[in-house]
TORNU-322242 format. One line per field, with one value per residue: residue number from 1; residue in one letter; x, y, z of N, C-alpha, C in turn. Coordinates in Angstrom, 2 decimals. Layout:
n c(NUM:...)
res c(a:...)
n_east c(X:...)
n_north c(Y:...)
n_up c(Z:...)
ca_east c(X:...)
ca_north c(Y:...)
ca_up c(Z:...)
c_east c(X:...)
c_north c(Y:...)
c_up c(Z:...)
***
This chain:
n c(1:2:3:4:5:6:7:8:9:10:11:12:13:14:15:16:17:18:19:20:21:22:23:24:25:26:27:28:29:30:31:32:33:34:35:36:37:38:39:40:41:42:43:44:45:46:47:48:49:50:51:52:53:54:55:56:57:58:59:60:61:62:63:64:65:66:67)
res c(m:k:i:l:k:e:y:s:f:a:l:i:n:p:k:l:a:s:i:v:v:r:v:v:i:v:v:d:s:i:l:f:t:i:n:h:g:h:a:l:i:k:g:k:m:t:r:d:r:e:v:p:g:f:a:w:s:a:e:g:w:r:c:a:i:a:g)
n_east c(-7.76:-9.55:-10.72:-9.00:-8.10:-11.18:-11.14:-8.99:-9.81:-11.72:-10.66:-10.29:-12.66:-14.35:-17.00:-17.63:-15.14:-16.20:-16.71:-15.22:-13.60:-14.87:-15.39:-12.20:-11.14:-12.81:-12.39:-9.27:-8.78:-9.37:-8.04:-5.69:-6.08:-6.06:-3.82:-1.24:-2.36:-1.39:1.26:1.29:-0.45:1.49:3.93:5.44:5.52:7.61:9.47:9.21:7.28:5.31:5.28:4.55:2.45:0.84:0.91:-0.57:-3.35:-2.95:-3.71:-5.89:-7.50:-7.12:-8.85:-11.20:-12.25:-11.69:-13.96)
n_north c(-6.10:-7.28:-5.94:-5.27:-7.90:-8.31:-5.92:-7.17:-9.92:-8.27:-6.88:-9.03:-10.34:-11.37:-10.00:-8.01:-7.48:-6.44:-4.22:-2.88:-2.36:-1.62:1.64:2.03:2.65:4.88:6.41:6.84:7.49:10.20:11.86:10.86:12.08:14.66:15.10:14.49:15.04:17.16:16.18:14.37:14.69:16.43:14.85:14.95:13.45:11.44:8.39:9.70:10.76:8.43:5.83:6.73:7.32:5.35:3.52:5.13:3.98:1.55:3.14:4.02:1.47:0.07:2.57:2.44:-0.09:0.90:2.19)
n_up c(33.88:32.53:30.60:28.93:27.83:26.54:24.73:23.62:21.93:20.91:18.35:16.08:16.16:13.37:13.05:13.67:12.06:9.31:9.49:10.57:8.61:6.77:8.51:8.76:6.00:5.40:6.42:7.11:4.36:3.96:6.31:5.33:2.15:3.30:4.85:3.22:-0.07:-1.22:-1.89:-3.16:-5.32:-6.44:-7.14:-5.08:-2.73:-0.61:1.46:3.74:4.31:2.85:4.58:7.48:6.36:5.95:7.82:9.75:9.26:11.15:13.31:12.93:12.51:15.36:16.97:15.91:16.64:19.22:19.48)
ca_east c(-7.80:-11.25:-11.31:-7.80:-8.58:-12.42:-10.79:-8.11:-11.58:-13.24:-9.64:-10.19:-14.04:-14.85:-18.26:-16.57:-14.18:-16.44:-17.78:-14.70:-12.71:-15.35:-14.44:-10.72:-10.89:-13.10:-11.58:-8.02:-8.93:-9.70:-7.01:-4.49:-6.08:-5.88:-2.30:-0.63:-2.86:-0.93:2.56:1.18:-0.39:2.55:4.60:6.09:5.81:8.52:9.18:9.03:5.19:4.62:5.63:3.57:0.93:0.59:1.38:-1.48:-3.85:-2.80:-4.33:-7.74:-7.85:-7.56:-9.68:-12.80:-12.62:-12.82:-14.87)
ca_north c(-7.33:-8.39:-5.14:-5.69:-9.31:-8.56:-5.42:-8.26:-9.92:-6.86:-6.69:-10.15:-10.59:-11.04:-9.89:-6.77:-6.40:-6.11:-2.68:-1.40:-2.42:-0.02:2.63:2.66:2.97:5.70:7.52:7.00:7.89:11.72:12.11:10.36:13.12:15.28:15.16:14.26:14.75:17.86:16.22:13.05:15.31:17.51:13.48:14.87:11.99:10.48:7.84:9.86:11.08:7.37:5.74:7.57:7.82:3.83:3.58:5.88:2.90:0.14:3.26:3.52:0.16:0.92:3.43:2.37:-0.56:1.10:3.50)
ca_up c(32.32:31.72:29.56:27.76:27.43:25.51:23.62:22.17:21.16:19.65:17.57:15.44:15.92:12.76:12.73:13.64:11.48:8.07:10.50:11.16:7.81:6.18:8.35:8.63:4.59:4.38:7.30:6.05:3.14:3.78:5.98:4.23:1.11:4.05:5.03:2.01:-1.00:-1.95:-2.06:-3.64:-6.32:-7.14:-7.08:-4.32:-2.23:-0.39:2.31:5.28:4.36:3.41:6.46:8.46:5.99:6.21:9.96:10.14:9.28:12.04:14.63:12.74:13.26:16.34:17.34:15.08:17.80:20.69:20.12)
c_east c(-8.72:-10.88:-10.12:-8.52:-9.93:-12.02:-9.31:-8.63:-11.59:-11.70:-9.72:-11.45:-14.27:-16.80:-18.25:-15.95:-14.42:-16.62:-16.14:-13.73:-13.55:-15.44:-13.57:-10.78:-11.48:-12.69:-9.92:-7.94:-8.80:-9.00:-5.60:-4.68:-5.74:-4.01:-1.12:-0.65:-2.29:0.50:1.94:0.26:0.90:3.29:5.84:6.76:7.16:8.44:8.91:7.95:4.70:4.66:5.15:2.22:0.25:0.06:-0.10:-3.19:-4.10:-3.60:-5.38:-8.05:-8.24:-8.53:-10.77:-13.54:-12.63:-13.42:-16.23)
c_north c(-8.08:-7.19:-5.79:-7.14:-9.51:-7.33:-6.59:-8.90:-9.66:-7.16:-7.73:-10.68:-10.44:-10.51:-8.04:-5.60:-5.94:-4.40:-2.18:-1.37:-1.29:1.65:3.37:3.34:4.35:6.71:7.77:6.85:9.54:11.69:11.30:11.81:14.50:15.97:14.83:13.94:15.61:17.26:15.16:13.52:15.67:16.54:13.88:13.86:11.49:9.58:8.08:10.01:9.49:6.24:5.73:7.41:6.50:3.28:3.93:4.50:1.98:1.30:3.31:2.36:-0.10:0.99:3.13:1.06:0.09:2.11:3.13)
c_up c(31.64:30.33:28.92:27.16:25.83:24.50:22.56:21.29:19.84:17.64:16.29:15.36:14.57:12.79:12.72:12.95:10.21:8.39:9.95:10.55:6.28:6.35:8.45:6.86:4.41:6.00:7.19:5.01:3.37:4.19:5.51:3.13:2.27:3.73:3.88:1.07:-2.00:-2.78:-3.11:-5.15:-7.48:-7.73:-6.16:-2.92:-1.87:1.39:3.10:4.98:3.57:3.78:6.67:7.24:5.96:7.16:10.23:10.52:10.52:13.60:13.96:12.78:14.58:17.20:17.08:16.10:18.19:20.76:19.39)
***
């Protein structure tokens, strides 16, 4: 239970947030380009691709805090 409480605090800790934001922006940009770049360039980006692409940012935030 202590680990969960510390993890929850880390998610909103301003000191960690500045580092995490930079990591998430870089890593998510790379992953988004790998997974959806071709569709974006060709103009074939659909809602079915957009939603998972942007939802992945939340996962990136969680992983950056945990890692």
